[in-house]
C-alpha positions in Angstrom: 99.2 102.2 123.2 102.7 102.5 121.9 103.7 105.2 119.5 104.2 102.5 116.8 100.7 101.0 117.3 99.2 104.5 117.3 100.9 105.5 114.1 99.8 102.3 112.4 96.2 102.8 113.5 96.2 106.4 112.4 97.6 105.5 109.0 94.7 103.1 108.4 92.2 105.7 109.6 93.8 108.3 107.4 93.4 106.0 104.4 89.7 105.8 105.2 89.3 109.6 105.4 89.2 110.0 109.2 91.6 112.6 110.6 90.1 113.8 113.9 91.1 110.9 116.3 93.9 111.6 118.7 95.9 109.3 120.8 94.4 110.7 124.0 90.9 110.1 122.6 91.8 106.5 122.0 93.0 106.1 125.6 89.8 107.6 127.0 87.6 105.3 124.9 89.6 102.3 126.2 89.2 103.4 129.8 85.5 103.9 129.3 85.2 100.4 127.9 86.9 98.9 130.9 85.4 101.3 133.5 87.6 103.5 135.5 90.2 100.8 136.1 93.6 101.2 134.5 94.1 98.8 131.7 97.2 96.7 131.4 99.3 97.4 128.3 98.8 93.9 127.0 95.0 94.2 127.2 94.5 97.6 125.7 92.2 97.3 122.8 91.8 100.0 120.1 88.4 100.8 118.6 87.1 97.9 116.5 87.9 98.8 112.9 86.4 96.7 110.2 87.0 97.2 106.5 84.8 96.1 103.7 86.2 92.9 102.3 85.4 94.0 98.7 87.5 97.2 99.0 91.2 97.8 99.4 92.2 99.0 102.9 94.3 101.7 101.2 91.4 103.2 99.2 90.0 106.5 100.3 86.4 105.7 99.9 85.2 107.8 102.8 83.8 107.0 106.2 81.1 104.7 104.8 83.6 101.9 104.3 84.8 101.9 107.9 83.0 101.5 111.2 84.3 102.5 114.6 82.8 101.1 117.8 83.0 102.9 121.1 81.9 100.0 123.3 83.6 96.8 124.1 82.2 93.8 126.0 84.1 91.1 127.8 83.6 88.6 125.0 84.8 91.0 122.4 87.9 91.8 124.5 88.7 88.1 124.8 88.3 87.7 121.0 90.3 90.8 120.2 94.1 90.7 119.6 96.6 92.8 121.4 97.8 94.6 118.3 96.5 98.0 117.5 96.4 97.2 113.7 92.9 97.0 112.4 91.6 93.7 111.0 91.2 93.4 107.3 88.8 90.5 107.4 85.2 90.3 106.3 82.5 91.8 108.5 80.8 88.4 108.9 83.5 85.9 109.9 87.2 86.2 110.6 89.1 83.2 109.3 91.9 82.0 111.5 93.5 79.9 108.7 96.8 81.5 107.4 96.8 82.2 103.7 100.5 82.9 103.5 102.0 81.0 100.6 104.9 78.6 101.5 108.4 79.5 100.3 110.5 82.6 100.5 111.7 85.2 98.1 113.6 84.1 95.0 117.3 83.7 95.6 119.1 87.0 95.5 116.1 89.3 95.9 116.3 89.8 99.7 119.2 92.3 99.5 117.5 94.0 96.6 114.3 94.4 98.6 116.3 95.8 101.6 118.1 98.3 99.3 114.8 99.4 97.8 113.2 99.8 101.2 116.1 101.9 102.3 115.9 104.2 99.3 112.1 104.6 99.7 112.6 105.6 103.3 115.3 108.1 102.4 113.0 109.7 99.7 110.1 109.7 102.1 112.0 111.7 104.8 113.3 114.1 102.2 109.8 114.7 100.8 108.4 115.3 104.3 111.1 117.8 105.2 110.7 119.7 101.9 107.0 119.9 102.1 107.0 120.8 105.8 109.4 123.7 105.3 107.4 125.0 102.3 104.1 124.9 104.3 105.8 126.5 107.3 107.1 129.4 105.2 103.6 129.9 103.8 102.1 130.0 107.3 104.8 132.4 108.6 104.2 134.7 105.7 100.4 134.7 106.4 101.0 135.1 110.1 99.1 131.9 110.8 100.0 128.7 112.5 100.1 125.3 110.9 97.1 123.0 111.6 97.1 120.9 114.7 99.1 117.7 114.2 100.1 118.8 110.7 103.5 117.1 110.8 102.1 113.9 112.2 99.4 113.7 109.4 102.1 114.6 106.8 104.3 111.7 108.0 101.4 109.3 107.7 100.4 110.5 104.3 104.0 110.3 103.0 104.5 106.8 104.5 101.5 105.7 102.4 102.7 107.5 99.3 106.2 105.9 99.4 105.1 102.6 100.8 107.3 102.7 103.8 107.0 99.6 106.0 105.4 99.9 109.4 108.6 98.6 111.2 110.6 101.5 109.8 110.1 104.5 112.2 110.0 108.1 111.1 110.2 110.3 114.2 108.8 113.9 114.3 111.9 115.1 116.2 114.0 113.9 113.2 112.1 116.3 111.0 112.3 119.1 113.6 116.0 118.7 114.1 116.8 118.7 110.4 114.7 121.8 109.7 116.2 123.6 112.7 119.7 123.0 111.5 118.8 124.1 108.0 117.2 127.3 109.3 120.4 128.2 111.3 122.9 127.5 108.5 121.3 126.8 105.1 124.6 126.6 103.3 126.1 123.9 105.6 123.0 121.9 106.4 120.8 120.8 103.4 117.2 119.8 103.7 117.6 116.6 101.8 119.9 113.9 103.3 122.7 113.1 101.0 125.5 110.6 101.1 128.4 111.9 103.2 130.9 113.7 100.9 130.7 114.6 97.2 130.1 111.7 94.8 133.1 110.5 92.8 133.0 111.5 89.1 133.8 107.9 88.2 130.2 106.9 89.1 129.3 108.2 85.6 131.1 105.3 84.0 130.4 102.5 86.5 127.3 101.5 84.5 129.6 100.7 81.5 132.0 98.8 83.7 129.2 96.7 85.2 128.0 95.8 81.7 131.4 94.7 80.6 131.9 92.6 83.8 128.5 90.9 83.3 129.2 90.4 79.6 132.5 88.6 80.4 130.7 86.4 82.9 128.2 85.4 80.2 131.0 84.2 78.0 132.5 82.3 81.0 135.5 84.5 81.3 134.9 86.1 84.7 137.1 89.0 85.9 139.0 89.3 89.1 139.4 92.4 91.3 142.8 93.4 89.8 141.3 93.1 86.3 138.3 95.3 87.2 140.6 97.9 88.6 142.8 97.9 85.5 139.6 98.0 83.4 138.5 101.2 85.1 142.0 102.8 84.8 142.1 102.0 81.1 138.6 103.2 80.5 139.3 106.7 81.9 142.8 107.0 80.6 143.2 110.0 78.3 139.6 111.2 78.8 138.2 114.3 80.4 136.9 112.1 83.2 140.5 111.4 84.3 141.1 115.1 84.7 137.9 115.4 86.8 139.0 112.5 88.9 142.4 114.1 89.5 140.8 117.4 90.6 138.5 115.4 92.9 141.4 113.7 94.6 143.4 116.9 94.9 140.5 118.6 96.8 139.5 115.7 99.0 142.4 113.4 99.3 145.2 116.0 98.8 146.8 113.9 96.1 150.0 115.1 94.4 149.9 112.7 91.5 149.9 114.3 88.0 146.6 114.4 86.1 147.6 111.9 83.5 148.9 109.4 86.0 146.0 109.3 88.5 144.5 105.8 88.9 142.0 104.1 91.1 142.9 101.5 93.7 141.5 99.4 96.5 139.5 102.2 98.0 137.5 102.8 94.8 137.0 99.0 94.5 135.5 98.6 98.0 133.1 101.6 97.4 132.2 100.4 93.9 131.3 97.0 95.2 129.3 98.5 98.1 127.4 100.8 95.7 126.4 97.9 93.4 126.0 95.1 95.9 122.6 94.2 94.4 124.3 93.6 91.1 127.8 92.3 91.8 129.4 90.0 94.3 132.9 88.7 94.8 132.9 84.9 95.1 134.8 81.8 94.1 134.8 80.5 90.5 133.5 77.2 89.2 135.5 75.3 86.6 133.3 74.8 83.5 134.3 72.3 80.9 134.7 73.6 77.4 132.5 70.9 75.8 129.8 71.7 78.4 130.0 75.4 77.6 129.4 74.6 73.9 126.2 72.6 74.8 124.7 74.7 77.5 122.9 77.2 75.2 119.4 78.5 75.4 118.5 77.3 72.0 119.9 73.8 72.7 117.7 73.4 75.8 114.7 74.9 74.1 115.0 72.3 71.3 115.5 69.6 74.0 112.2 70.5 75.7 110.3 70.7 72.5 111.5 67.3 71.3 111.1 65.4 74.6 107.7 66.9 75.4 106.5 65.7 72.0 107.9 62.2 72.7 106.1 62.2 76.0 102.8 62.8 74.2 103.7 60.0 71.7 104.3 57.7 74.7 100.9 58.6 76.2 102.3 60.0 79.5 101.5 63.6 78.5 99.0 65.6 76.5 99.1 68.7 74.3 96.7 71.4 75.4 94.7 73.7 73.2 96.5 76.8 74.6 99.6 77.3 76.7 99.1 77.8 80.4 101.1 78.9 83.5 101.3 76.5 86.4 102.5 76.4 90.0 105.0 73.8 91.3 102.2 71.3 91.8 101.0 71.6 88.2 97.8 73.6 88.9 97.0 76.4 86.4 97.6 79.9 87.7 97.6 83.4 86.2 100.8 84.8 84.8 101.2 87.4 87.6 100.5 84.8 90.4 103.5 84.7 92.9 103.1 80.9 92.9 103.8 80.7 89.2 106.7 78.3 88.5 108.5 78.2 85.2 107.3 79.4 81.7 104.0 78.8 80.0 103.7 75.5 78.2 101.1 73.8 76.0 102.0 70.4 77.5 100.8 68.6 80.6 101.6 65.3 82.2 98.8 62.7 82.4 100.7 59.7 83.8 103.7 61.0 85.9 103.9 57.6 87.6 105.1 56.2 84.3 107.9 58.7 83.8 111.3 57.6 85.2 114.7 59.2 85.6 117.9 57.3 86.0 121.5 58.6 86.5 124.4 56.6 87.7 126.7 57.8 90.4 130.3 56.6 90.6 131.5 55.7 94.1 134.5 54.2 95.8 135.2 52.6 99.2 138.3 54.7 99.4 138.0 57.9 101.4 140.9 59.7 99.8 138.7 61.9 97.6 135.8 62.3 100.0 134.9 65.8 100.8 133.8 67.3 104.1 130.3 66.4 105.3 128.0 69.4 105.5 130.8 71.8 106.5 131.3 70.1 109.9 134.3 71.2 112.0 136.5 69.4 114.5 138.0 70.7 117.7 141.8 70.6 118.0 144.7 72.2 119.7 145.3 75.8 118.6 147.9 76.0 115.9 147.4 72.4 114.8 145.2 70.7 112.1 143.0 67.7 113.1 143.6 64.5 111.1 141.1 61.7 110.7 141.7 58.1 109.8 140.6 57.2 106.3 140.3 53.9 104.4 142.4 53.6 101.3 141.1 50.3 100.0 140.0 50.8 96.4 136.8 49.1 95.4 134.9 51.2 92.8 131.1 50.7 92.4 128.2 52.4 90.8 124.8 53.3 92.2 122.0 53.7 89.7 118.9 55.1 91.4 115.5 55.2 89.5 113.1 58.0 90.4 109.6 58.7 89.0 108.1 62.1 88.1 105.9 61.8 91.2 109.1 62.1 93.4 109.0 58.5 94.6 112.0 56.3 94.7 111.5 53.3 92.3 114.6 51.2 92.6 118.2 51.1 93.7 120.8 49.4 91.5 124.3 48.6 92.6 127.0 47.6 90.2 130.2 46.1 91.6 133.6 45.8 90.0 134.3 42.2 89.3 135.4 40.0 86.3 133.1 37.2 87.3 129.8 36.5 85.7 127.8 36.8 89.0 128.0 38.9 92.1 129.1 36.9 95.2 126.4 36.3 97.7 128.2 38.1 100.5 128.5 41.2 98.3 124.8 41.1 97.4 123.7 40.6 101.0 126.3 42.8 102.6 127.4 42.6 106.2 126.1 45.3 108.6 128.5 45.4 111.5 126.2 47.7 113.5 123.6 45.0 113.9 124.3 42.0 116.2 123.9 38.5 115.0 120.7 36.6 115.9 121.7 33.2 117.1 120.4 30.5 119.5 122.4 29.5 122.6 123.8 26.4 120.8 124.8 28.5 117.8 126.4 31.1 120.1 128.5 28.4 121.8 129.6 27.1 118.4 130.2 30.6 117.0 127.7 30.0 114.1 124.4 31.5 113.1 121.6 30.8 110.6 121.9 32.9 107.5 118.2 33.1 106.7 117.3 34.2 110.3 119.8 37.2 109.9 118.7 38.1 106.4 116.5 41.2 105.6 116.2 44.9 106.4 117.6 45.9 109.7 119.4 42.6 110.2 123.0 41.4 109.8 122.6 40.8 106.0 120.3 43.7 104.8 120.4 42.9 101.0 120.1 46.6 100.0 117.2 49.1 100.2 113.8 47.9 99.0 111.3 50.4 97.4 107.6 50.3 97.3 106.2 51.6 94.0 102.7 51.4 92.7 102.0 48.8 95.4 104.8 46.6 94.2 107.9 45.7 96.2 111.0 46.5 94.2 114.2 44.8 95.6 117.7 46.2 95.3 119.3 44.9 92.1 123.0 44.0 92.1 125.2 43.4 89.1 128.9 43.4 88.3 131.1 44.5 85.4 134.9 44.6 84.8 135.1 48.3 85.5 132.3 48.6 88.0 130.3 50.8 85.6 127.0 50.6 83.6 126.7 48.7 80.4 124.1 48.0 77.8 123.6 44.4 79.0 123.0 45.6 82.6 120.5 48.1 81.4 118.6 45.4 79.6 118.5 43.2 82.7 117.2 46.1 84.8 114.3 46.9 82.4 113.5 43.2 82.1 113.2 43.0 85.9 110.8 46.0 85.8 108.7 44.4 83.2 108.6 41.1 85.2 107.4 43.0 88.2 104.8 44.8 86.0 105.7 48.3 87.3 103.9 49.7 84.3 100.8 48.1 83.0 100.9 47.4 79.3 97.2 47.1 78.7 96.3 50.9 78.5 98.4 51.8 75.5 100.8 53.9 77.6 104.6 53.2 77.2 106.9 53.7 80.2 109.1 56.8 79.6 112.7 56.8 80.7 114.9 59.9 80.5 118.7 59.2 80.7 122.0 60.8 79.7 124.0 60.0 76.6 126.4 57.5 78.1 128.0 55.0 75.6 125.9 52.1 77.0 122.7 53.8 75.8 123.6 53.0 72.1 124.5 49.3 72.8 122.7 47.1 70.2 121.3 44.8 72.9 119.7 47.8 74.7 118.3 49.2 71.4 116.9 45.8 70.6 115.1 45.4 73.9 113.5 48.8 74.2 112.2 48.6 70.6 111.0 45.0 70.8 107.3 44.1 70.7 105.7 43.4 74.0 108.4 45.3 76.1 108.8 48.6 74.4 110.2 51.6 76.3 110.2 55.2 75.2 113.8 56.2 76.0 115.0 59.7 75.5 118.4 61.3 75.8 119.0 64.8 77.3 121.6 67.4 76.2 125.1 66.0 76.4 127.5 67.8 78.9 124.5 69.6 80.4 123.4 66.9 82.8 124.1 69.0 85.8 121.2 71.2 84.8 118.5 68.9 83.5 119.3 65.5 85.1 117.2 64.9 88.2 119.9 62.6 89.8 122.4 65.4 89.7 120.3 67.7 91.9 121.4 68.8 95.3 118.3 67.1 96.7 119.5 63.7 95.4 123.2 63.4 94.5 124.3 66.1 96.9 122.6 64.6 99.9 123.7 61.1 98.9 127.4 62.0 98.7 127.3 63.7 102.1 125.5 60.8 103.9 127.8 58.2 102.2 130.8 60.1 103.4 129.5 60.2 107.0 128.5 56.5 106.9 132.1 55.6 105.9 133.5 57.5 108.9 131.1 55.7 111.3 131.8 52.3 109.8 135.6 52.8 110.1 135.2 53.7 113.8 132.9 50.8 114.4 135.4 48.3 112.8 138.2 49.8 114.9 136.1 49.3 118.1 135.3 45.7 117.1 139.0 44.9 116.3 138.2 44.2 112.7 140.4 45.1 109.7 139.9 48.9 109.3 139.5 48.9 105.5 136.2 49.1 103.8 135.6 46.1 101.5 133.0 44.9 99.0 130.8 43.4 101.8 130.5 46.8 103.3 129.1 48.4 100.2 125.4 47.3 100.5 125.0 48.7 104.1 126.7 51.9 103.1 124.5 52.3 100.0 121.4 51.5 102.1 122.1 54.3 104.5 123.0 56.8 101.8 120.1 55.8 99.5 117.6 56.5 102.2 119.2 59.9 103.0 119.6 61.0 99.4 116.9 59.5 97.2 113.8 58.6 99.3 112.8 62.2 100.1 109.7 62.4 98.1 109.1 66.2 98.6 112.7 67.0 97.7 112.6 64.8 94.6 109.4 66.6 93.5 111.2 69.9 93.8 114.1 68.6 91.8 111.8 67.3 89.1 109.8 70.5 88.9 112.9 72.7 88.9 114.1 70.9 85.8 110.8 71.2 83.9 109.8 67.5 83.9 106.7 67.7 86.0 105.0 70.0 85.5 106.2 70.5 81.9 107.1 74.2 82.4 110.5 74.6 80.6 111.9 75.8 83.9 115.5 75.6 83.0 115.1 78.3 80.3 115.0 80.8 83.2 118.4 79.6 84.5 121.0 82.4 84.6 123.5 80.4 82.5 120.9 79.8 79.8 119.7 83.4 79.2 119.0 84.1 75.6 121.6 86.4 74.0 120.2 89.9 73.2 119.5 90.7 69.6 122.4 92.2 67.7 122.1 95.8 66.4 124.4 97.2 63.8 126.2 100.4 64.8 125.7 103.1 62.3 129.0 104.7 63.1 131.9 102.3 62.6 134.7 104.9 62.9 133.9 106.2 66.3 136.7 105.8 68.8 134.3 105.6 71.8 131.4 103.4 72.8 128.4 103.8 75.1 127.3 100.8 76.9 123.6 100.6 78.0 123.4 102.1 81.5 122.7 100.2 84.6 119.9 100.9 86.9 122.3 102.3 89.5 123.3 105.4 87.4 121.3 107.8 85.5 123.7 108.8 82.7 126.7 107.4 80.9 129.8 109.0 79.3 132.2 108.0 76.7 135.1 105.7 77.7 138.5 105.0 76.1 138.3 102.0 73.7 141.5 102.7 71.7 144.0 101.0 74.0 144.3 99.0 77.2 142.0 96.2 78.4 138.7 97.7 77.2 139.1 97.0 73.5 140.4 93.5 74.3 137.4 92.6 76.4 135.0 94.0 73.9 136.6 92.0 71.1 136.3 88.8 73.2 132.6 89.4 73.8 132.0 90.2 70.1 134.0 87.2 69.0 131.9 84.9 71.2 128.7 86.5 69.9 129.8 85.9 66.3 130.8 82.3 67.2 127.3 81.7 68.7 125.7 83.2 65.6 127.7 81.0 63.3 126.9 77.9 65.4 123.1 78.6 65.4 123.2 79.3 61.7 125.1 76.0 61.0 122.5 74.1 63.1 119.6 75.6 61.1 121.3 75.0 57.8 122.1 71.4 58.7 118.6 70.7 59.7 117.0 72.5 56.8 119.3 71.6 53.9 121.3 68.7 55.2 118.8 66.0 53.9 117.2 63.4 56.1 118.6 62.3 59.4 119.7 59.0 58.0 121.6 60.7 55.2 123.3 63.0 57.7 124.3 60.0 59.8 126.0 58.4 56.8 128.6 61.1 56.7 128.9 61.3 60.5 132.2 59.8 61.6 130.8 58.4 64.8 127.3 57.9 66.0 127.2 59.3 69.6 124.6 61.0 71.8 126.1 64.3 70.7 125.5 63.5 67.0 121.9 62.5 67.8 121.1 65.6 69.7 122.9 67.9 67.2 120.5 66.5 64.5 117.4 67.0 66.7 117.0 63.3 67.7 116.4 62.6 71.4 114.4 59.4 71.2 116.1 56.0 70.7 113.2 54.7 68.7 113.6 57.2 65.9 113.2 55.2 62.6 115.9 57.1 60.7 118.4 56.7 63.6 117.7 52.9 63.7 118.1 52.7 59.9 121.5 54.4 60.1 122.5 52.0 62.9 121.6 49.0 60.8 123.5 50.3 57.8 126.6 51.0 59.9 126.4 47.6 61.5 126.1 45.9 58.1 129.1 47.7 56.7 131.1 46.8 59.8 130.2 43.1 59.6 130.7 42.8 55.9 134.2 44.4 56.0 133.2 47.2 53.7 135.1 49.7 55.8 138.9 49.7 55.6 140.6 48.9 58.9 142.8 52.0 58.6 139.8 54.4 58.2 137.2 52.4 60.0 134.1 54.3 61.1 133.4 52.9 64.5 130.1 52.7 66.3 130.6 54.2 69.7 128.6 51.4 71.4 130.6 48.6 69.7 134.1 48.8 70.9 134.7 45.3 72.2 138.1 43.6 72.3 136.7 40.1 72.4 135.9 39.0 68.8 133.2 36.5 69.7 131.3 38.9 72.0 131.5 41.5 69.2 130.1 39.2 66.6 127.2 38.2 68.9 126.3 41.9 69.5 126.4 42.6 65.7 124.0 39.8 65.1 121.6 41.1 67.7 121.8 44.5 66.2 120.8 43.2 62.7 117.5 42.0 64.2 116.4 45.6 64.9 
């Protein structure tokens, strides 16, 4: 038995109230079990220890809950494990099925767990040393010796008390060595292990500095290293703490700087970051659009969830429960304290996730000038040089519109080319895969021709895009064209018509297909509104929060759009090399788009398990309001009025890393500037929330509010609490706007334009207006 195995076994026996088993005794019992032959280290078996399955292994319920066996047969040896740790299974049957839950710790908690384990180990050793010295002094005073194995049992007891992991070793000689040094020179060697050197007096204000740093991050004005150093210098300037810091530097750094000029620098910064590594990190910054910042609020997303969940119930794809429940990622109900709990509690639950669809267009281009690196791959080159890779610069923009269901299955792939023609050319629709050889007969090979139909289909020369299987129906790749290569209302209508022709969603059960999309201008096109609200082909279409699609849109997830972009970039590189090998023009043209999309679509949108994770992480199945736990959407803390408005100092709530806080300078420097910025942002948020509540409470009906709205957009809809495009008041406002536009009641100089009706061609504009009047 190793020392580690022995310590583990002793700790379990100690928990059960047994203290009289020694390591030599265990060895003797093993030898007796095997006879007089020496046992190999890998076959040594400790006494069979079985705990009652109804009791906790750590409970001290006495010897009745544990049984030790002193005999061991050949069959029991074969069935036993080589570890000395006792089995915590039931006395009847030992299950070999692992019960470990899949998935690791939440992101960012690993370092915190390591730091916590290190602190508990440090406290455990200090407690052992202190208690051992106290007991030794008592025994010396009474002229008695300590009990046999006292220190060993003390270590086991303290390990249990401080929950020190088994893989962290606490050696007896460590305790003896520290006690011996302390006995020889108590002034120099302390019993409790401390951090080397005296702590800096600035640690007293680091809690306030951390709160300011995190506060600036919340208002999306993060601070840099020089700004944090300046913040600390301004915070201690002219305070007693600056004098303490000056004395500290004189004693330990031998500084000659005057007390009123002493400042912190890079040394303080590195130690400050190391002390608070579980709270702070230095990383690159992400640019965040101003409009997006105004929309990504906790209250806005909370309203979005409430409205869209209610619309799902109205469509028949979800139900409202009698009480809110917690669920795991798969939608099964779990207790609140279950580690598998995913998201917040909700009173809604999906009943037909196969009828819930998500769509999000992705703009692409055959040009490689703006393509990023694929998966962080690196190339080998001569030292001191930079590798250069050939890239296509032919510019052919196109849009890919993938449809995904709430079950995680891919539904359809839509490709929109840039073209001014009314129809997509056949060669663009079929595509030409240069990696697949042509199938031709001998006569055709001699003539240099081949049959088109023979080479048509998946895995052939003309692949015709990816085909999806959904609800037992084969859904082909749909191709369209537009002047800009983007989505339009007419294309959306043609897509939904195709879905209805294929009967993806049965219409005989009273359930409407549910489609969640963003607020693109095409969603308010009159032809699209007419179709989704028409009898016999109704669709429940909802819009999410504008400028917040990167959070709630399934298509913007790293599982879908992230993988798609990387695979598409790699496919372009391979295609360019293949064309170069075949002696073909090295540019990427429209006939290459379909093979590229087929490869990227399979790599980015057909991973069912990844899609399920993307859906559940955004709170769409299960309906768990998951995004309300996102760090950028944390609810602002309630404001409290400060009783003293004339105080020249402020105390920020302390962080968990420090026990006390002191006053800092808020009269001058960067501290008052940063505090004013945070307060201004808080007041702005309060005014915004108050204006939203006032508008919805006292602003009249939605149709009345739309009458004074300059422009009907997705932002105007969501701001008024409208997310569904079948809202009667919204449709009434659209009819009135269209009537005024057509009758010329709005002056051309101050015309109130409908965002979806911005067509230069007069005849097309009149036809759309006429269709809108039929709503």
